[in-house]
C-alpha positions in Angstrom: 108.0 60.4 132.8 108.1 63.5 135.0 110.1 62.3 137.9 107.9 63.4 140.2 107.5 60.2 143.1 104.1 59.5 143.7 103.0 58.8 147.0 102.9 55.1 148.7 99.7 53.3 148.3 98.6 51.5 151.1 97.8 47.6 151.5 95.8 46.2 154.2 97.2 43.0 155.4 95.0 40.9 157.5 95.2 37.6 159.8 93.2 36.4 162.1 94.7 33.8 164.4 93.4 31.4 167.4 95.4 30.2 170.2 98.7 32.2 169.0 98.5 30.1 165.5 97.7 32.2 162.1 95.0 30.4 159.9 94.4 33.1 157.6 95.5 35.8 156.1 94.6 38.4 153.1 95.8 41.2 151.6 93.1 43.9 150.6 93.4 47.0 149.2 91.3 49.5 150.7 89.9 49.5 154.4 86.5 48.4 153.4 87.9 44.9 151.9 89.3 44.5 154.7 87.0 45.0 157.1 84.5 43.1 155.4 87.2 40.1 155.1 87.1 40.5 158.9 82.6 40.8 158.8 82.6 37.9 157.0 85.2 35.5 158.9 83.4 36.8 161.9 79.8 36.1 161.3 81.0 32.2 160.1 82.0 31.5 163.2 79.5 34.0 165.4 77.0 31.2 166.1 79.1 28.9 167.9 80.0 32.3 170.5 79.2 31.6 174.0 77.4 34.9 175.2 80.2 37.0 176.3 81.7 36.8 173.2 78.8 36.5 171.4 77.8 39.8 172.2 81.0 41.4 171.4 81.4 40.2 168.4 77.9 41.3 167.8 79.1 45.0 169.2 81.9 45.6 166.7 79.7 44.3 163.8 76.6 46.5 164.6 79.3 49.5 165.9 82.9 49.0 166.0 83.4 48.9 162.2 82.9 52.6 161.5 85.4 53.5 164.2 87.9 50.8 162.8 87.4 52.3 159.2 88.6 55.4 160.7 91.7 54.3 162.3 93.1 52.1 159.1 92.2 55.3 157.0 94.3 57.4 159.1 97.1 54.8 158.6 96.5 53.1 162.2 95.9 49.0 162.2 92.7 47.3 163.8 92.7 44.4 166.2 89.8 42.6 167.3 89.9 39.9 170.3 87.7 37.6 171.4 88.3 35.2 173.9 85.9 32.2 174.6 86.8 29.7 177.8 90.8 28.4 176.6 90.2 29.8 173.5 91.6 33.7 171.8 90.7 34.4 168.0 92.3 37.8 167.3 92.0 39.7 164.0 94.5 42.4 162.7 94.6 44.6 159.7 97.7 46.8 158.8 98.3 49.2 156.8 101.6 48.9 155.2 102.9 51.6 152.6 103.6 49.9 149.2 105.3 51.5 146.1 102.6 52.3 143.3 102.8 49.3 140.9 104.3 50.9 138.2 107.3 52.9 140.1 107.5 49.0 141.4 107.7 47.5 137.8 110.1 50.4 136.9 112.3 49.5 140.2 112.8 46.0 139.2 113.4 46.8 135.5 116.6 49.0 136.4 118.1 46.1 138.8 
């Protein structure tokens, strides 16, 4: 063991809320995996959306993922919110630092 600390790894915590109620969450290990989770859930609901939120969703699917990936790679969170009548759906992806797996095991063994 070198005694050198490794930088924390990022986990991307994904959540979806509808009208402030969490309806799903997912832990991703890369920006691509996190955005894929958002993309799949968005594709699932897009056909039920009215024109304006449908256009917003389509715009994010076609153009918004690149800037979202840049934000996530820079350690910044990403949020997508769509509103339809009285319903608001929000997808968030938050990068969270976590210790490398073997370091976490070492800390547990010491405790």
